[in-house]
DRENTORKOL-3810 file (N, C-alpha, C; in nm, 4 decimals):
REM DRENTORKOL-3810
@n.u->0.0905; n.v->-0.1024; n.w->-0.0002; ca.u->0.0382; ca.v->-0.0052; ca.w->0.0137; c.u->0.0995; c.v->0.1426; c.w->0.0315
@n.u->0.0167; n.v->0.2054; n.w->-0.0410; ca.u->0.1101; ca.v->0.3362; ca.w->-0.0684; c.u->0.1155; c.v->0.4369; c.w->0.0610
@n.u->0.2148; n.v->0.5080; n.w->0.1003; ca.u->0.1772; ca.v->0.5964; ca.w->0.2086; c.u->0.0493; c.v->0.7110; c.w->0.1724
@n.u->0.0683; n.v->0.7269; n.w->0.0499; ca.u->-0.0485; ca.v->0.8276; ca.w->0.0057; c.u->-0.1687; c.v->0.7861; c.w->0.0608
@n.u->-0.2016; n.v->0.5948; n.w->-0.0196; ca.u->-0.3149; ca.v->0.5992; ca.w->-0.0234; c.u->-0.3400; c.v->0.5917; c.w->0.1036
@n.u->-0.2704; n.v->0.5415; n.w->0.1785; ca.u->-0.3134; ca.v->0.5028; ca.w->0.3806; c.u->-0.3678; c.v->0.6494; c.w->0.3952
@n.u->-0.2827; n.v->0.7396; n.w->0.4061; ca.u->-0.3040; ca.v->0.8842; ca.w->0.4503; c.u->-0.5031; c.v->0.8679; c.w->0.3974
@n.u->-0.5015; n.v->0.9043; n.w->0.2738; ca.u->-0.6255; ca.v->0.8887; ca.w->0.2074; c.u->-0.7840; c.v->0.8453; c.w->0.3231
@n.u->-0.6821; n.v->0.6855; n.w->0.3497; ca.u->-0.7965; ca.v->0.5790; ca.w->0.4063; c.u->-0.8157; c.v->0.6974; c.w->0.5072
@n.u->-0.6820; n.v->0.7066; n.w->0.6003; ca.u->-0.7242; ca.v->0.7179; ca.w->0.7421; c.u->-0.7853; c.v->0.9076; c.w->0.7670
@n.u->-0.8252; n.v->0.9838; n.w->0.6545; ca.u->-0.7965; ca.v->1.0876; ca.w->0.6144; c.u->-1.0360; c.v->1.1145; c.w->0.5472
@n.u->-1.0489; n.v->1.0199; n.w->0.5208; ca.u->-1.1273; ca.v->0.9632; ca.w->0.4529; c.u->-1.2423; c.v->1.0659; c.w->0.4844
@n.u->-1.2821; n.v->1.1770; n.w->0.4093; ca.u->-1.4067; ca.v->1.2693; ca.w->0.3914; c.u->-1.3773; c.v->1.3670; c.w->0.4482
@n.u->-1.2240; n.v->1.4127; n.w->0.5271; ca.u->-1.1744; ca.v->1.4648; ca.w->0.5602; c.u->-1.1262; c.v->1.5818; c.w->0.4458
@n.u->-1.1188; n.v->1.7208; n.w->0.5161; ca.u->-1.0795; ca.v->1.8264; ca.w->0.4296; c.u->-0.9425; c.v->1.7930; c.w->0.4647
@n.u->-0.8282; n.v->1.9099; n.w->0.3506; ca.u->-0.6889; ca.v->1.9294; ca.w->0.3528; c.u->-0.6498; c.v->1.9765; c.w->0.4999
@n.u->-0.6652; n.v->2.0206; n.w->0.6043; ca.u->-0.6661; ca.v->1.9625; ca.w->0.6926; c.u->-0.6447; c.v->1.9188; c.w->0.7743
@n.u->-0.7534; n.v->1.8624; n.w->0.8138; ca.u->-0.6984; ca.v->1.7194; ca.w->0.9016; c.u->-0.5803; c.v->1.5836; c.w->0.7757
@n.u->-0.6364; n.v->1.6262; n.w->0.6624; ca.u->-0.5475; ca.v->1.5157; ca.w->0.6015; c.u->-0.3898; c.v->1.5244; c.w->0.6197
@n.u->-0.3809; n.v->1.6598; n.w->0.6149; ca.u->-0.1882; ca.v->1.6858; ca.w->0.6553; c.u->-0.1443; c.v->1.6556; c.w->0.8552
@n.u->-0.2654; n.v->1.6835; n.w->0.9099; ca.u->-0.2703; ca.v->1.6084; ca.w->1.0049; c.u->-0.2577; c.v->1.4581; c.w->1.0193
@n.u->-0.3234; n.v->1.4636; n.w->0.9690; ca.u->-0.2593; ca.v->1.2595; ca.w->0.9322; c.u->-0.1474; c.v->1.2319; c.w->0.9015
@n.u->-0.0592; n.v->1.3150; n.w->0.7403; ca.u->0.0023; ca.v->1.2381; ca.w->0.6891; c.u->0.1147; c.v->1.3520; c.w->0.7959
@n.u->0.0992; n.v->1.4325; n.w->0.8741; ca.u->0.1965; ca.v->1.4793; ca.w->0.9410; c.u->0.2574; c.v->1.3590; c.w->1.1214
@n.u->0.1141; n.v->1.3289; n.w->1.1516; ca.u->0.1593; ca.v->1.1988; ca.w->1.2589; c.u->0.1867; c.v->1.0635; c.w->1.1450
@n.u->0.2014; n.v->1.0315; n.w->1.0531; ca.u->0.1913; ca.v->0.9161; ca.w->0.9994; c.u->0.3463; c.v->0.8656; c.w->0.9518
@n.u->0.4078; n.v->1.0350; n.w->0.8982; ca.u->0.5483; ca.v->1.0747; ca.w->0.8488; c.u->0.6774; c.v->0.9962; c.w->0.9772
@n.u->0.6436; n.v->1.0263; n.w->1.1319; ca.u->0.7393; ca.v->1.0183; ca.w->1.2243; c.u->0.7751; c.v->0.7749; c.w->1.1921
@n.u->0.6311; n.v->0.7629; n.w->1.1986; ca.u->0.6039; ca.v->0.6099; ca.w->1.2004; c.u->0.6716; c.v->0.5901; c.w->1.0988
@n.u->0.6123; n.v->0.6128; n.w->0.9689; ca.u->0.6945; ca.v->0.5686; ca.w->0.8395; c.u->0.7874; c.v->0.6134; c.w->0.8624
@n.u->0.9156; n.v->0.6857; n.w->0.8622; ca.u->1.0464; ca.v->0.7043; ca.w->0.8640; c.u->1.1308; c.v->0.5498; c.w->0.9204
@n.u->1.0202; n.v->0.5860; n.w->1.0708; ca.u->1.1509; ca.v->0.4663; ca.w->1.1502; c.u->1.0793; c.v->0.3737; c.w->1.1267
@n.u->0.9600; n.v->0.3034; n.w->1.0324; ca.u->0.9645; ca.v->0.1696; ca.w->0.9462; c.u->1.0616; c.v->0.1343; c.w->0.8403
@n.u->1.0679; n.v->0.2423; n.w->0.7885; ca.u->1.1552; ca.v->0.2687; ca.w->0.6389; c.u->1.2928; c.v->0.2016; c.w->0.7090
@n.u->1.3524; n.v->0.3220; n.w->0.7622; ca.u->1.4768; ca.v->0.2769; ca.w->0.8722; c.u->1.4817; c.v->0.1600; c.w->0.9001
@n.u->1.3823; n.v->0.1096; n.w->0.9717; ca.u->1.3789; ca.v->-0.0561; ca.w->1.0555; c.u->1.4014; c.v->-0.1476; c.w->0.9093
@n.u->1.3519; n.v->-0.1247; n.w->0.8046; ca.u->1.3525; ca.v->-0.2227; ca.w->0.7431; c.u->1.4990; c.v->-0.2199; c.w->0.6211
@n.u->1.5952; n.v->-0.1131; n.w->0.6308; ca.u->1.6912; ca.v->-0.1344; ca.w->0.5420; c.u->1.7834; c.v->-0.1666; c.w->0.6180
@n.u->1.7501; n.v->-0.1798; n.w->0.7597; ca.u->1.9382; ca.v->-0.2100; ca.w->0.9091; c.u->1.8725; c.v->-0.3716; c.w->0.8414
@n.u->1.7131; n.v->-0.4625; n.w->0.8555; ca.u->1.7431; ca.v->-0.5317; ca.w->0.8469; c.u->1.8457; c.v->-0.6500; c.w->0.7703
END
């Protein structure tokens, strides 16, 4: 699943502000996950 798809899923029926907020909350987790995967 692509990051944008996941954000869209979390922010369904939400305006630009909630979508941006979802993206901001998701970014650290995604960055951490990508770092973890590169170190495996």
